[in-house]
N, C-alpha and C positions, 0 to 999 in steps of 0.2 A: 490507402483504404480510404483515410479517411477524407484525405485530397477528391476521391472521385465524388463521396459521397458528399462534399460542397459543392462541386459543380454540377451534379443530378438536380438540386436542392436549387441553385443559382437559376439553373435552365427553366424549373416546373415554377420558377417565382415570375419568372422574365413572361414566360407561356401565360402566365395567369394576366398577369399586367395588361399584356399587350389585350387578350383576352376582354379585359376590362374596358378596356379603349374601343374595342371592336363594337361591344355594347353601348356606351358612351357615344359614340358615331352613328350609331341606328334610329336611338334614340333622339339624335341629333336631326335628324331627317326630319322629324316632324314638324321643325318649328323653320321660318324661311329666314330666319335672320341666322343659323348654323348650317342651314341644308347644305351649302355649296362646299363648306372647306369638308364637312361629312360625304357627302359626293364623292369628292376626290381623295381622302383618307380611303375607300371603301373601294374604290377602284384599283388603286394600288394594290389592297389585299385580295384582292377576290379568286388569287391564285393559292395562296397561301392556307386559304382558310377553308378547308373541305367541306365546313356544313353551314358557312355562309348563308347559299341560297335558301335552306331550312330558317336560318337565323331570320332571314328577312320576308319569308314570305310570310311565316308565322307573327311575328311585333304588328302591334297594332299602326294602321297608318300609314306602314312602309312603303305597302306597292300604291296607295294611294298620291303618297306624294311622290313617287317616282311617274307616274302617269299624270301629273301635274306638272312634271316640269317638261312633258311632253305635249301634252294639250301648250302650255305658255307660248313655244314657241310655232304654234301655225300659224300666227297671225306676221311674223316672219318669213313665211315662205309663198305666198302671195299677196303682195309683190315679194321678189325676192331681194329683200335686206337681212338674210343672217349674217351676224357680227362671227368672228375669231371666239369673242369669247361666250357666246351664245351654244357656239356649235358645241365647244370643248365642255361647259355645263351637263348640257344636254345630251352628252352621247356620253360621260362619266356614268351617267342615271341607264342610258342602255349599254352598259358594260355590267350593270349589277341589273340591271334585265336580262342580258345575255348566260349571265352569269345562274340565276333562277332554269331557263331554258335547259338548261345541259344539266341539272341536277335530278337524278331518280325520283326523287322525291317528291322534286316540285315540279316536274312536267308536266305532267296530267292536267293538273288543276291552272296553271299556266295557261294552257291550252281550254280549257274547258271556261275561262275565263276571258277566253277570243284575245288578249291583249297584242297578240302581233299585228289585230287591224289596226292597232293604236300609229304601231309603224309605219301603215302603207301610204300616207301622205308623204311625207319623206323619200318614200319610194318614187313616187309622181314626179320631183323635184327634176327638173333639167339645167338648171343653173351649172354652168363650169366652172364657178371660184373653189376655191378649197375649203370655205364652212362648207357649202354644200355636199363638195366630192366627200365630204371626213364624214358627213352626216349619214350617206347614203351606204357608206361604205359601213361605218358602225350598226348601223341598220340594218342591212343586209348577214353581217355577223350571227343577227340572233338569230334569226331565219336558218343562217347555217349552220348554226349549235344544234336547231331543231332536228334538223333531216338527216345530221352526221351520224344520229342513234338507231337509224333505220329502224323505225318504230312505226309501225303500221296507221298507228291513232296518228303520228306525226303529218304521214303521207293523207288521208283520208281530210284531215282539216287542211291541208293548202291547198285541195284541191278544189275544196267549197269557196272559195277563195280567189283573186286577181294576182297568184304571183306569178304564176306561168307568164302571162302578158308584161308583169314588170319585169320580172327577169329577161325577156326579149327586147324591152326597150333597151335595160341599163346593159343588154351586150353590143347592141349598136352602137350605142351613141355614150357610153358612161366610161370610166377611167380605166386603166389595165387592170388596176388593184378590184375593181367594181364588177369589172366584165368577168374576173378568174372569180368571184367568189357567187356571181350571178349563174353559172356555165354548170359549177357545183351545186349549187342549188339546182338545178335544172337535170341534170345528170342524174343526183340521188333520183328524184321524181320519176324519172324514164326508167330509172332500172329499177322499179318498183313493178309488177305486173300492174296490179290497179291503176296505178301513174300512167304507163304505156299504153292500156286500152282506154285508159282516159282521153289521152292525146291521138290517139289513131281512132277515136268515136266519130270523128267530119272530117272532109276531107281539106275543110277552111283551118282547121285546129292543126290538124295533119303537116300542110303543106308551111303553115307559118313557123311551127318549128323546126322543121324539116331546112328548110330554107337558112335561117339566120345563123348556124353554124358553117356553113362554107360560106356564105358572103363575109363572117369576120374571122376568118381563122380560127376554130375552136376545134382540133382535132381526136382532142376526148371524146370530146360532143356528138363528136361528128360518126365516132365506133359505136359512140352507147344508143345514139340513135338506130345505124345502119343493122347490125347484129340483132337486138331482136324485133327489128322490123321485118329482116329479110328471113326470118325463123317464123313470124307469126305467116308471112305468104308463102311456105313452102308447104305449108297444112292448109290452104287453101284448096278447094279441087280444083282440078283443071279445067279451061273453056271445054264444052262440047266441039267436038270436031264435026 
């Protein structure tokens, strides 16, 4: 019994030490001198600390520091001079933003602050080098974390942005992994009634969305498009004879 009690005490003490380290790393994000290591350590812990997202969101200056990491990369994407080191560093920041996007307590505020828009310049890139592929894939992961929740608020937000043409472009020319995530995002939008109505609003919009999956072999998205569109067409009045 005493041994069990000692084991519990040790586990509690270890958890407290880990939590103190989390607080320390979050504080270190505010300083450019300590930020890189803090980004790396926190990105490793994002799966094992359930309340990391609220901790990041509500700590002073943390989100601003993450956005600064993103903005600092903009000059390196056009012309495309992004290095592997730069890509790894900003992707650690994006991983923490994905954590915030995934959490129910911080998702609405994340959208209200229009933070996904900071990622769109990365999705516009076309360079095939590994640093750019990694950057695009990680950025798509943030958007994928949002749509995974199936919340109307997320779909409504995305429909006011250029995410659909960006996903279509990546489905045409991205890496296999990027194509998979872009397809997943578009599929989630189409499975929502509001998203489907938006796609079907104009012929140009619908034809572009409908053609890409067949051209690029995306059977899951082909089925997603076909089923609701066929159902919609069945509700239309028959032509006059």
